[in-house]
PAKE-778154 format. One record per residue: x, y, z of N, C-alpha, C in turn; residue in three letters; residue number from 1. Coordinates in steps of 0.02 Angstrom, whole numbers. Layout:
BEGIN
LOLO     n_c1     n_c2     n_c3    ca_c1    ca_c2    ca_c3     c_c1     c_c2     c_c3   zado   rolo
LOLO        X        Y        Z        X        Y        Z        X        Y        Z    ala    NUM
...
end
This chain:
BEGIN
LOLO     n_c1     n_c2     n_c3    ca_c1    ca_c2    ca_c3     c_c1     c_c2     c_c3   zado   rolo
LOLO    -3090    -3428    -4706    -3051    -3435    -4644    -3068    -3380    -4595    met      1
LOLO    -3071    -3318    -4620    -3086    -3262    -4577    -3156    -3268    -4548    thr      2
LOLO    -3203    -3289    -4589    -3272    -3297    -4567    -3277    -3350    -4513    lys      3
LOLO    -3244    -3407    -4523    -3246    -3461    -4473    -3214    -3438    -4408    thr      4
LOLO    -3158    -3404    -4413    -3124    -3378    -4353    -3171    -3332    -4314    arg      5
LOLO    -3206    -3289    -4349    -3252    -3242    -4316    -3310    -3280    -4283    arg      6
LOLO    -3336    -3332    -4317    -3391    -3371    -4288    -3368    -3408    -4225    lys      7
LOLO    -3308    -3435    -4227    -3283    -3470    -4167    -3280    -3422    -4109    ile      8
LOLO    -3253    -3363    -4120    -3247    -3313    -4067    -3316    -3293    -4041    ile      9
LOLO    -3363    -3282    -4087    -3431    -3262    -4067    -3466    -3316    -4026    glu     10
LOLO    -3454    -3379    -4044    -3491    -3434    -4013    -3458    -3461    -3949    asn     11
LOLO    -3398    -3438    -3934    -3364    -3462    -3874    -3405    -3449    -3811    leu     12
LOLO    -3441    -3393    -3810    -3480    -3376    -3751    -3538    -3424    -3740    lys     13
LOLO    -3555    -3464    -3791    -3610    -3511    -3786    -3589    -3579    -3759    leu     14
LOLO    -3524    -3592    -3754    -3500    -3659    -3737    -3461    -3658    -3672    val     15
LOLO    -3456    -3718    -3643    -3420    -3726    -3579    -3349    -3750    -3589    asp     16
LOLO    -3335    -3783    -3645    -3268    -3808    -3658    -3260    -3818    -3733    ala     17
LOLO    -3198    -3829    -3753    -3181    -3838    -3824    -3152    -3908    -3834    val     18
LOLO    -3177    -3942    -3885    -3149    -4008    -3905    -3110    -3997    -3969    val     19
LOLO    -3045    -4007    -3965    -3002    -3998    -4024    -2984    -4067    -4052    glu     20
LOLO    -3003    -4079    -4113    -2987    -4143    -4146    -2925    -4134    -4188    val     21
LOLO    -2875    -4177    -4177    -2813    -4174    -4215    -2797    -4244    -4242    ile     22
LOLO    -2752    -4247    -4288    -2731    -4310    -4319    -2673    -4339    -4279    asp     23
LOLO    -2682    -4400    -4253    -2631    -4430    -4211    -2565    -4442    -4248    ala     24
LOLO    -2568    -4443    -4314    -2506    -4454    -4353    -2464    -4390    -4357    arg     25
LOLO    -2498    -4333    -4354    -2463    -4268    -4358    -2493    -4220    -4307    ile     26
LOLO    -2482    -4233    -4242    -2514    -4193    -4190    -2494    -4120    -4190    pro     27
LOLO    -2437    -4103    -4218    -2416    -4033    -4222    -2446    -4000    -4283    val     28
LOLO    -2434    -4030    -4341    -2455    -4000    -4404    -2531    -3997    -4412    ser     29
LOLO    -2568    -4041    -4377    -2640    -4042    -4384    -2675    -3997    -4333    ser     30
LOLO    -2637    -3955    -4298    -2666    -3907    -4252    -2661    -3837    -4283    arg     31
LOLO    -2717    -3803    -4288    -2715    -3734    -4309    -2683    -3693    -4254    asn     32
LOLO    -2625    -3661    -4267    -2590    -3625    -4213    -2630    -3567    -4184    pro     33
LOLO    -2682    -3545    -4219    -2723    -3490    -4193    -2774    -3513    -4141    glu     34
LOLO    -2787    -3578    -4138    -2839    -3602    -4093    -2823    -3588    -4020    ile     35
LOLO    -2759    -3593    -4002    -2740    -3580    -3933    -2759    -3510    -3911    asp     36
LOLO    -2744    -3461    -3953    -2759    -3392    -3935    -2834    -3377    -3941    ser     37
LOLO    -2866    -3407    -3991    -2938    -3394    -4001    -2979    -3420    -3943    ile     38
LOLO    -2961    -3480    -3919    -3002    -3512    -3867    -2971    -3506    -3798    thr     39
LOLO    -2924    -3460    -3789    -2890    -3452    -3724    -2942    -3440    -3669    ala     40
LOLO    -2932    -3475    -3612    -2978    -3467    -3556    -3032    -3519    -3553    gly     41
LOLO    -3043    -3556    -3607    -3093    -3610    -3607    -3059    -3677    -3591    lys     42
LOLO    -3089    -3719    -3549    -3062    -3786    -3539    -3058    -3822    -3607    pro     43
LOLO    -3007    -3865    -3614    -2994    -3897    -3679    -2986    -3972    -3671    arg     44
LOLO    -3015    -4009    -3719    -3002    -4080    -3727    -2974    -4090    -3797    ile     45
LOLO    -2919    -4126    -3802    -2889    -4142    -3867    -2903    -4215    -3883    val     46
LOLO    -2932    -4226    -3942    -2943    -4294    -3967    -2889    -4311    -4017    leu     47
LOLO    -2848    -4360    -4001    -2797    -4385    -4048    -2832    -4436    -4093    leu     48
LOLO    -2864    -4411    -4145    -2904    -4453    -4189    -2859    -4491    -4238    asn     49
LOLO    -2888    -4542    -4268    -2853    -4586    -4316    -2794    -4621    -4282    lys     50
LOLO    -2803    -4634    -4217    -2749    -4667    -4180    -2734    -4737    -4208    ala     51
LOLO    -2784    -4769    -4239    -2773    -4835    -4268    -2729    -4831    -4330    asp     52
LOLO    -2718    -4771    -4357    -2673    -4761    -4413    -2603    -4742    -4389    tyr     53
LOLO    -2597    -4723    -4326    -2534    -4697    -4300    -2498    -4751    -4259    ala     54
LOLO    -2434    -4739    -4247    -2395    -4784    -4205    -2420    -4780    -4133    asp     55
LOLO    -2436    -4837    -4104    -2468    -4838    -4038    -2422    -4809    -3984    ala     56
LOLO    -2358    -4825    -3986    -2312    -4799    -3936    -2306    -4723    -3941    asp     57
LOLO    -2304    -4697    -4002    -2300    -4625    -4012    -2363    -4590    -3986    ala     58
LOLO    -2421    -4621    -3997    -2483    -4591    -3972    -2484    -4589    -3896    thr     59
LOLO    -2458    -4641    -3865    -2455    -4642    -3791    -2409    -4586    -3766    ala     60
LOLO    -2355    -4574    -3802    -2310    -4519    -3783    -2345    -4451    -3791    lys     61
LOLO    -2386    -4445    -3842    -2422    -4382    -3852    -2473    -4371    -3796    trp     62
LOLO    -2508    -4423    -3777    -2557    -4417    -3722    -2521    -4396    -3658    cys     63
LOLO    -2463    -4425    -3645    -2424    -4407    -3586    -2399    -4335    -3591    ala     64
LOLO    -2380    -4315    -3650    -2357    -4246    -3659    -2413    -4196    -3644    tyr     65
LOLO    -2472    -4207    -3672    -2527    -4161    -3660    -2545    -4159    -3586    phe     66
LOLO    -2541    -4217    -3552    -2554    -4219    -3481    -2504    -4176    -3443    ser     67
LOLO    -2441    -4179    -3463    -2389    -4140    -3429    -2399    -4064    -3437    arg     68
LOLO    -2428    -4044    -3493    -2439    -3972    -3504    -2509    -3951    -3484    val     69
LOLO    -2545    -3996    -3449    -2610    -3978    -3421    -2669    -3981    -3467    gly     70
LOLO    -2664    -4021    -3519    -2719    -4029    -3567    -2742    -4102    -3567    val     71
LOLO    -2807    -4112    -3561    -2835    -4179    -3564    -2835    -4205    -3635    leu     72
LOLO    -2806    -4262    -3648    -2802    -4291    -3715    -2829    -4362    -3714    ala     73
LOLO    -2866    -4379    -3767    -2894    -4446    -3775    -2872    -4475    -3842    ile     74
LOLO    -2844    -4534    -3840    -2827    -4571    -3902    -2890    -4606    -3927    ser     75
LOLO    -2906    -4598    -3991    -2968    -4627    -4016    -2967    -4638    -4091    cys     76
LOLO    -3017    -4674    -4114    -3030    -4681    -4185    -3104    -4666    -4195    asp     77
LOLO    -3119    -4608    -4221    -3189    -4585    -4225    -3230    -4624    -4276    cys     78
LOLO    -3197    -4659    -4322    -3235    -4700    -4370    -3267    -4759    -4335    arg     79
LOLO    -3230    -4791    -4292    -3255    -4851    -4258    -3282    -4837    -4188    thr     80
LOLO    -3264    -4779    -4161    -3284    -4762    -4093    -3235    -4786    -4041    gly     81
LOLO    -3182    -4818    -4061    -3133    -4843    -4013    -3104    -4784    -3972    lys     82
LOLO    -3106    -4791    -3906    -3079    -4740    -3862    -3128    -4687    -3842    gly     83
LOLO    -3186    -4683    -3875    -3233    -4629    -3861    -3278    -4643    -3801    leu     84
LOLO    -3277    -4704    -3774    -3317    -4719    -3714    -3296    -4675    -3656    asn     85
LOLO    -3233    -4653    -3657    -3208    -4612    -3602    -3221    -4538    -3612    ser     86
LOLO    -3252    -4519    -3668    -3259    -4448    -3683    -3305    -4412    -3634    phe     87
LOLO    -3367    -4434    -3627    -3414    -4399    -3584    -3391    -4401    -3510    ile     88
LOLO    -3368    -4458    -3484    -3341    -4457    -3415    -3283    -4407    -3407    pro     89
LOLO    -3242    -4401    -3459    -3186    -4354    -3456    -3212    -4282    -3455    ser     90
LOLO    -3264    -4269    -3495    -3294    -4202    -3495    -3322    -4186    -3426    val     91
LOLO    -3356    -4233    -3395    -3386    -4222    -3328    -3331    -4207    -3277    lys     92
LOLO    -3274    -4241    -3283    -3219    -4228    -3236    -3189    -4159    -3249    arg     93
LOLO    -3180    -4142    -3313    -3151    -4078    -3331    -3193    -4020    -3306    leu     94
LOLO    -3259    -4028    -3309    -3305    -3973    -3291    -3340    -3987    -3224    leu     95
LOLO    -3309    -4027    -3182    -3340    -4047    -3119    -3360    -3987    -3076    ala     96
LOLO    -3316    -3937    -3071    -3331    -3878    -3030    -3391    -3840    -3057    asp     97
LOLO    -3394    -3832    -3123    -3449    -3796    -3153    -3514    -3834    -3145    lys     98
LOLO    -3512    -3899    -3155    -3573    -3940    -3147    -3597    -3938    -3074    ile     99
LOLO    -3550    -3939    -3026    -3568    -3935    -2955    -3600    -3867    -2940    ala    100
LOLO    -3573    -3814    -2971    -3601    -3747    -2960    -3672    -3742    -2987    ala    101
LOLO    -3684    -3773    -3045    -3752    -3774    -3072    -3800    -3809    -3024    trp    102
LOLO    -3778    -3867    -2999    -3820    -3906    -2953    -3835    -3866    -2890    ala    103
LOLO    -3786    -3829    -2865    -3796    -3789    -2805    -3847    -3734    -2816    ala    104
LOLO    -3855    -3713    -2878    -3903    -3661    -2895    -3971    -3690    -2915    lys    105
LOLO    -3978    -3756    -2906    -4040    -3788    -2925    -4046    -3801    -2999    gly    106
LOLO    -3989    -3802    -3033    -3989    -3811    -3106    -3963    -3881    -3124    met    107
LOLO    -3979    -3930    -3082    -3958    -3998    -3096    -3987    -4021    -3162    lys    108
LOLO    -3946    -4052    -3204    -3969    -4072    -3270    -3956    -4020    -3323    gly    109
LOLO    -3923    -3966    -3303    -3905    -3913    -3351    -3861    -3944    -3406    his    110
LOLO    -3874    -3924    -3469    -3836    -3952    -3524    -3765    -3926    -3525    tyr    111
LOLO    -3718    -3972    -3538    -3648    -3954    -3551    -3643    -3943    -3626    val    112
LOLO    -3615    -3887    -3646    -3609    -3871    -3717    -3535    -3866    -3735    arg    113
LOLO    -3518    -3901    -3788    -3448    -3906    -3810    -3441    -3884    -3882    leu    114
LOLO    -3389    -3847    -3897    -3374    -3828    -3966    -3321    -3875    -3994    met    115
LOLO    -3334    -3903    -4053    -3287    -3947    -4086    -3250    -3908    -4140    val    116
LOLO    -3183    -3907    -4135    -3142    -3870    -4183    -3088    -3916    -4211    val    117
LOLO    -3061    -3896    -4267    -3007    -3934    -4298    -3000    -3915    -4371    gly    118
LOLO    -2944    -3934    -4400    -2931    -3918    -4470    -2973    -3964    -4515    ile    119
LOLO    -2977    -3950    -4580    -3017    -3992    -4625    -2994    -4065    -4626    pro    120
LOLO    -3042    -4109    -4633    -3030    -4180    -4644    -2993    -4215    -4586    asn    121
LOLO    -2999    -4187    -4527    -2965    -4217    -4470    -3010    -4265    -4432    val    122
LOLO    -3076    -4264    -4447    -3121    -4312    -4416    -3173    -4283    -4370    gly    123
LOLO    -3186    -4218    -4374    -3236    -4188    -4330    -3305    -4217    -4341    lys    124
LOLO    -3325    -4222    -4405    -3392    -4248    -4420    -3398    -4321    -4400    ser    125
LOLO    -3346    -4360    -4410    -3348    -4430    -4388    -3356    -4436    -4313    ser    126
LOLO    -3322    -4392    -4276    -3329    -4390    -4203    -3401    -4374    -4183    phe    127
LOLO    -3429    -4322    -4213    -3497    -4301    -4196    -3547    -4356    -4213    ile    128
LOLO    -3540    -4385    -4272    -3586    -4438    -4292    -3583    -4498    -4245    asn    129
LOLO    -3523    -4516    -4225    -3515    -4572    -4179    -3547    -4556    -4112    arg    130
LOLO    -3536    -4496    -4086    -3563    -4478    -4021    -3639    -4468    -4025    met    131
LOLO    -3664    -4443    -4082    -3736    -4431    -4089    -3774    -4494    -4108    ala    132
LOLO    -3737    -4548    -4125    -3770    -4611    -4140    -3798    -4617    -4209    gly    133
LOLO    -3772    -4579    -4256    -3795    -4584    -4325    -3761    -4533    -4369    gly    134
LOLO    -3771    -4539    -4434    -3739    -4494    -4481    -3778    -4428    -4486    ser    135
LOLO    -3767    -4386    -4437    -3803    -4323    -4433    -3761    -4264    -4456    lys    136
LOLO    -3696    -4272    -4458    -3652    -4220    -4484    -3623    -4244    -4550    ala    137
LOLO    -3613    -4199    -4597    -3587    -4218    -4662    -3516    -4245    -4655    lys    138
LOLO    -3502    -4301    -4689    -3437    -4332    -4687    -3413    -4347    -4757    val    139
LOLO    -3351    -4331    -4772    -3320    -4349    -4835    -3245    -4350    -4826    ala    140
LOLO    -3212    -4391    -4866    -3139    -4397    -4862    -3106    -4342    -4903    asp    141
LOLO    -3126    -4282    -4889    -3095    -4224    -4922    -3107    -4163    -4878    arg    142
LOLO    -3064    -4113    -4882    -3073    -4054    -4840    -3130    -4011    -4864    pro    143
LOLO    -3157    -3971    -4818    -3206    -3920    -4837    -3277    -3942    -4842    gly    144
LOLO    -3297    -3997    -4809    -3365    -4023    -4816    -3414    -3987    -4770    val    145
LOLO    -3395    -3975    -4707    -3440    -3942    -4660    -3439    -3867    -4673    thr    146
LOLO    -3496    -3838    -4687    -3499    -3768    -4709    -3523    -3720    -4655    arg    147
LOLO    -3566    -3742    -4609    -3593    -3696    -4560    -3596    -3728    -4491    gly    148
LOLO    -3613    -3688    -4440    -3617    -3713    -4372    -3681    -3752    -4361    asn    149
LOLO    -3675    -3809    -4325    -3732    -3852    -4311    -3726    -3878    -4239    gln    150
LOLO    -3782    -3884    -4204    -3784    -3913    -4137    -3807    -3985    -4140    trp    151
LOLO    -3778    -4028    -4098    -3796    -4098    -4096    -3802    -4121    -4023    phe    152
LOLO    -3858    -4153    -4007    -3869    -4182    -3941    -3838    -4252    -3940    asn    153
LOLO    -3792    -4264    -3893    -3759    -4329    -3891    -3777    -4368    -3828    ile    154
LOLO    -3831    -4346    -3794    -3852    -4380    -3733    -3812    -4357    -3673    gly    155
LOLO    -3832    -4383    -3614    -3799    -4365    -3551    -3797    -4289    -3540    ser    156
LOLO    -3851    -4255    -3562    -3856    -4182    -3555    -3796    -4146    -3585    asn    157
LOLO    -3776    -4169    -3643    -3717    -4140    -3676    -3733    -4125    -3748    thr    158
LOLO    -3713    -4067    -3772    -3722    -4046    -3841    -3656    -4025    -3871    glu    159
LOLO    -3649    -4039    -3936    -3589    -4020    -3973    -3606    -3968    -4025    leu    160
LOLO    -3565    -3917    -4029    -3571    -3867    -4082    -3517    -3880    -4134    leu    161
LOLO    -3538    -3898    -4194    -3491    -3911    -4248    -3471    -3845    -4280    asp    162
LOLO    -3409    -3842    -4303    -3384    -3783    -4340    -3347    -3807    -4402    thr    163
LOLO    -3346    -3768    -4455    -3309    -3789    -4515    -3234    -3794    -4500    pro    164
LOLO    -3202    -3841    -4533    -3129    -3846    -4526    -3096    -3786    -4557    gly    165
LOLO    -3044    -3761    -4525    -3012    -3701    -4551    -2936    -3708    -4544    val    166
LOLO    -2902    -3695    -4599    -2829    -3691    -4599    -2808    -3619    -4587    leu    167
LOLO    -2745    -3608    -4578    -2720    -3541    -4568    -2690    -3515    -4634    trp    168
LOLO    -2683    -3449    -4641    -2667    -3421    -4707    -2599    -3442    -4735    pro    169
LOLO    -2549    -3454    -4692    -2482    -3467    -4718    -2446    -3516    -4674    lys    170
LOLO    -2413    -3565    -4706    -2373    -3613    -4668    -2302    -3586    -4662    phe    171
LOLO    -2280    -3572    -4600    -2212    -3547    -4590    -2161    -3602    -4605    asp    172
LOLO    -2179    -3664    -4594    -2135    -3721    -4607    -2164    -3761    -4665    asp    173
LOLO    -2128    -3766    -4721    -2155    -3804    -4778    -2168    -3877    -4762    pro    174
LOLO    -2133    -3903    -4711    -2146    -3973    -4692    -2217    -3982    -4667    gln    175
LOLO    -2244    -3931    -4634    -2313    -3934    -4610    -2360    -3943    -4670    val    176
LOLO    -2348    -3905    -4723    -2390    -3911    -4783    -2386    -3980    -4813    gly    177
LOLO    -2326    -4010    -4813    -2318    -4077    -4841    -2356    -4128    -4799    arg    178
LOLO    -2348    -4124    -4733    -2383    -4171    -4689    -2458    -4166    -4698    tyr    179
LOLO    -2484    -4106    -4704    -2556    -4097    -4714    -2578    -4125    -4781    leu    180
LOLO    -2535    -4119    -4831    -2550    -4148    -4896    -2549    -4224    -4894    ala    181
LOLO    -2500    -4253    -4858    -2497    -4326    -4853    -2562    -4354    -4824    tyr    182
LOLO    -2589    -4320    -4774    -2647    -4346    -4738    -2713    -4323    -4767    thr    183
LOLO    -2712    -4280    -4818    -2773    -4260    -4852    -2808    -4200    -4823    gly    184
LOLO    -2773    -4159    -4784    -2804    -4100    -4754    -2807    -4041    -4801    ala    185
LOLO    -2769    -4044    -4856    -2773    -3993    -4908    -2797    -4027    -4972    val    186
LOLO    -2829    -3989    -5014    -2860    -4019    -5073    -2808    -4046    -5122    lys    187
LOLO    -2820    -4107    -5145    -2774    -4139    -5191    -2768    -4101    -5257    asp    188
LOLO    -2820    -4065    -5276    -2821    -4032    -5341    -2767    -3979    -5347    ala    189
LOLO    -2742    -3953    -5291    -2692    -3899    -5295    -2621    -3926    -5294    ile    190
LOLO    -2614    -3992    -5291    -2548    -4022    -5286    -2534    -4069    -5344    leu    191
LOLO    -2471    -4075    -5361    -2450    -4125    -5410    -2439    -4191    -5374    asp    192
LOLO    -2478    -4243    -5391    -2473    -4305    -5352    -2405    -4339    -5356    pro    193
LOLO    -2372    -4334    -5414    -2306    -4366    -5419    -2254    -4333    -5375    glu    194
LOLO    -2254    -4266    -5375    -2207    -4230    -5332    -2219    -4245    -5259    thr    195
LOLO    -2283    -4245    -5239    -2301    -4260    -5170    -2281    -4331    -5152    leu    196
LOLO    -2294    -4378    -5198    -2279    -4448    -5185    -2204    -4460    -5178    cys    197
LOLO    -2164    -4426    -5219    -2091    -4433    -5214    -2069    -4414    -5144    ile    198
LOLO    -2096    -4359    -5117    -2078    -4338    -5049    -2103    -4388    -4998    glu    199
LOLO    -2163    -4415    -5010    -2191    -4465    -4964    -2149    -4528    -4964    leu    200
LOLO    -2126    -4550    -5022    -2084    -4610    -5025    -2020    -4600    -4985    ile    201
LOLO    -1991    -4541    -4990    -1930    -4526    -4951    -1944    -4533    -4877    cys    202
LOLO    -2001    -4509    -4855    -2019    -4513    -4785    -2033    -4585    -4764    met    203
LOLO    -2071    -4622    -4805    -2087    -4691    -4787    -2025    -4735    -4787    leu    204
LOLO    -1978    -4721    -4831    -1916    -4759    -4832    -1879    -4752    -4765    arg    205
LOLO    -1889    -4696    -4732    -1857    -4684    -4667    -1898    -4712    -4610    glu    206
LOLO    -1964    -4700    -4611    -2007    -4717    -4554    -2036    -4787    -4557    phe    207
LOLO    -2052    -4811    -4617    -2090    -4874    -4621    -2073    -4913    -4685    ser    208
LOLO    -2009    -4933    -4693    -1989    -4966    -4755    -2019    -5036    -4764    pro    209
LOLO    -2022    -5075    -4709    -2044    -5145    -4716    -2116    -5151    -4740    ala    210
LOLO    -2165    -5116    -4710    -2234    -5121    -4736    -2240    -5097    -4808    pro    211
LOLO    -2201    -5046    -4826    -2202    -5021    -4895    -2179    -5075    -4944    phe    212
LOLO    -2123    -5107    -4928    -2097    -5159    -4972    -2145    -5218    -4976    met    213
LOLO    -2174    -5236    -4920    -2220    -5293    -4919    -2283    -5277    -4960    glu    214
LOLO    -2308    -5216    -4953    -2369    -5197    -4989    -2360    -5200    -5064    arg    215
LOLO    -2301    -5178    -5088    -2290    -5173    -5160    -2243    -5227    -5187    tyr    216
LOLO    -2230    -5277    -5143    -2190    -5335    -5164    -2122    -5315    -5192    lys    217
LOLO    -2089    -5270    -5156    -2021    -5249    -5174    -1972    -5284    -5128    leu    218
LOLO    -1918    -5308    -5155    -1869    -5345    -5115    -1821    -5299    -5079    thr    219
LOLO    -1811    -5238    -5104    -1766    -5190    -5072    -1782    -5120    -5096    thr    220
LOLO    -1762    -5072    -5055    -1766    -5001    -5074    -1696    -4971    -5078    leu    221
LOLO    -1647    -5011    -5058    -1577    -4987    -5057    -1553    -4971    -5127    glu    222
LOLO    -1518    -4915    -5132    -1489    -4896    -5196    -1538    -4870    -5248    gly    223
LOLO    -1601    -4864    -5229    -1652    -4841    -5276    -1672    -4769    -5259    met    224
LOLO    -1678    -4728    -5310    -1704    -4661    -5300    -1779    -4665    -5290    ser    225
LOLO    -1810    -4615    -5259    -1883    -4617    -5251    -1919    -4621    -5318    pro    226
LOLO    -1891    -4591    -5370    -1921    -4596    -5436    -1921    -4668    -5461    glu    227
LOLO    -1865    -4703    -5448    -1860    -4773    -5469    -1908    -4817    -5428    glu    228
LOLO    -1916    -4801    -5365    -1963    -4839    -5323    -2034    -4829    -5348    ile    229
LOLO    -2052    -4767    -5366    -2119    -4754    -5392    -2131    -4793    -5456    leu    230
LOLO    -2082    -4794    -5500    -2089    -4832    -5562    -2096    -4906    -5548    glu    231
LOLO    -2057    -4931    -5500    -2060    -5003    -5483    -2130    -5021    -5457    ala    232
LOLO    -2159    -4977    -5416    -2226    -4989    -5390    -2277    -4992    -5448    val    233
LOLO    -2270    -4945    -5495    -2315    -4944    -5552    -2312    -5009    -5591    ala    234
LOLO    -2252    -5034    -5601    -2244    -5096    -5640    -2269    -5156    -5601    arg    235
LOLO    -2257    -5157    -5535    -2281    -5212    -5494    -2357    -5216    -5494    lys    236
LOLO    -2389    -5158    -5498    -2462    -5156    -5498    -2491    -5159    -5569    arg    237
LOLO    -2448    -5166    -5619    -2472    -5170    -5687    -2500    -5105    -5713    gly    238
LOLO    -2475    -5050    -5687    -2499    -4984    -5708    -2455    -4958    -5764    met    239
LOLO    -2475    -4974    -5826    -2435    -4958    -5885    -2478    -4918    -5934    leu    240
LOLO    -2443    -4877    -5972    -2476    -4840    -6026    -2447    -4864    -6092    ile    241
LOLO    -2468    -4833    -6146    -2447    -4856    -6212    -2371    -4859    -6218    ser    242
LOLO    -2347    -4912    -6250    -2275    -4921    -6258    -2243    -4955    -6199    gly    243
LOLO    -2283    -4977    -6150    -2255    -5011    -6092    -2225    -4965    -6040    gly    244
LOLO    -2236    -4901    -6047    -2209    -4853    -5999    -2249    -4855    -5934    glu    245
LOLO    -2215    -4847    -5878    -2248    -4849    -5813    -2292    -4788    -5804    ala    246
LOLO    -2353    -4799    -5781    -2400    -4745    -5766    -2386    -4720    -5695    asp    247
LOLO    -2336    -4678    -5688    -2314    -4656    -5622    -2365    -4611    -5587    thr    248
LOLO    -2404    -4574    -5627    -2454    -4532    -5595    -2507    -4574    -5560    glu    249
LOLO    -2530    -4626    -5594    -2579    -4670    -5563    -2550    -4705    -5502    arg    250
LOLO    -2488    -4726    -5507    -2455    -4759    -5450    -2448    -4711    -5392    ala    251
LOLO    -2432    -4648    -5407    -2424    -4598    -5354    -2489    -4588    -5316    ala    252
LOLO    -2544    -4583    -5353    -2610    -4575    -5321    -2626    -4634    -5277    ile    253
LOLO    -2609    -4694    -5301    -2621    -4755    -5263    -2582    -4755    -5198    thr    254
LOLO    -2518    -4738    -5201    -2476    -4738    -5141    -2502    -4688    -5090    ile    255
LOLO    -2520    -4629    -5113    -2546    -4578    -5067    -2610    -4602    -5034    ile    256
LOLO    -2656    -4630    -5074    -2719    -4655    -5046    -2707    -4711    -4996    asp    257
LOLO    -2661    -4756    -5011    -2649    -4813    -4967    -2612    -4792    -4904    glu    258
LOLO    -2571    -4740    -4909    -2541    -4713    -4847    -2595    -4684    -4802    phe    259
LOLO    -2641    -4647    -4831    -2695    -4616    -4791    -2739    -4669    -4759    arg    260
LOLO    -2745    -4727    -4789    -2786    -4781    -4762    -2746    -4828    -4717    ala    261
LOLO    -2683    -4809    -4701    -2639    -4849    -4657    -2623    -4917    -4685    ala    262
LOLO    -2626    -4924    -4752    -2608    -4987    -4782    -2532    -4994    -4791    lys    263
LOLO    -2496    -4941    -4775    -2423    -4942    -4780    -2391    -4941    -4710    leu    264
LOLO    -2429    -4963    -4661    -2404    -4964    -4593    -2432    -4908    -4551    gly    265
LOLO    -2428    -4916    -4485    -2451    -4865    -4438    -2393    -4818    -4425    arg    266
LOLO    -2398    -4758    -4451    -2342    -4711    -4451    -2361    -4646    -4416    val    267
LOLO    -2320    -4625    -4368    -2326    -4559    -4337    -2266    -4518    -4360    thr    268
LOLO    -2280    -4460    -4388    -2227    -4419    -4418    -2198    -4367    -4370    leu    269
LOLO    -2233    -4355    -4315    -2210    -4304    -4267    -2214    -4331    -4197    glu    270
LOLO    -2160    -4322    -4160    -2157    -4343    -4090    -2160    -4281    -4045    leu    271
LOLO    -2183    -4290    -3982    -2190    -4232    -3938    -2123    -4204    -3917    pro    272
LOLO    -2122    -4138    -3905    -2060    -4107    -3880    -2048    -4127    -3808    pro    273
LOLO    -1986    -4117    -3785    -1971    -4129    -3715    -2002    -4073    -3673    glu    274
LOLO    -2027    -4091    -3615    -2057    -4043    -3570    -2016    -4039    -3506    val    275
LOLO    -1994    -3978    -3489    -1954    -3970    -3428    -1998    -3981    -3367    glu    276
end
């Protein structure tokens, strides 16, 4: 983390603006709080990635919120490219004064250089690959894949500088840690899947009960503890171990994976604050 932070600071002088990729389902928790101070003074574009997994109305509210606080935000899905057609035109508008200054100095066609930042597994590599027109950045559905800085030409005289995803040393709010675990931004190996799934079930029962019941063919969640719901899912899916006991660990892993793939509904866990 310290090494990545230092590299970002060192490379800021090489770029004209910063592209921050965040998860549209958790726009607060998926932002490294140090990025604001590290990149202060650089123009910023925020990509609300995985918008197809998030509630559409909530994403629209987030875009409006960022606009009110003076930050350009784009709703997108970097896997499919949805929403990214507006990216380069938005960059040109954001840096219009700088581009005009280059042209006035006879530097027409000068490359715009952008630094891409974000926490692990938020979709930076998918964004770069989509913009570059091929699988040129390493992509995996787990945190910690991108190891070093890489430049990518995406056409229209624009280059992207990739940086490794970096979390911050300590979560002041334990809810932030849970949200990051739900979406796969922290490594599954350090978490107990059943404990995490129990918390996730509690959240889904509040935010998205109907898709959850439909997915697992449950008639009701009323009067059931999250532990009982987990066991019911295991039995509905035929996940049993010796003696007919429900394999709740396997069911927990399934629920977490299917939540991450938006098979349990389009859910946004954080809404924007009010802006005076």
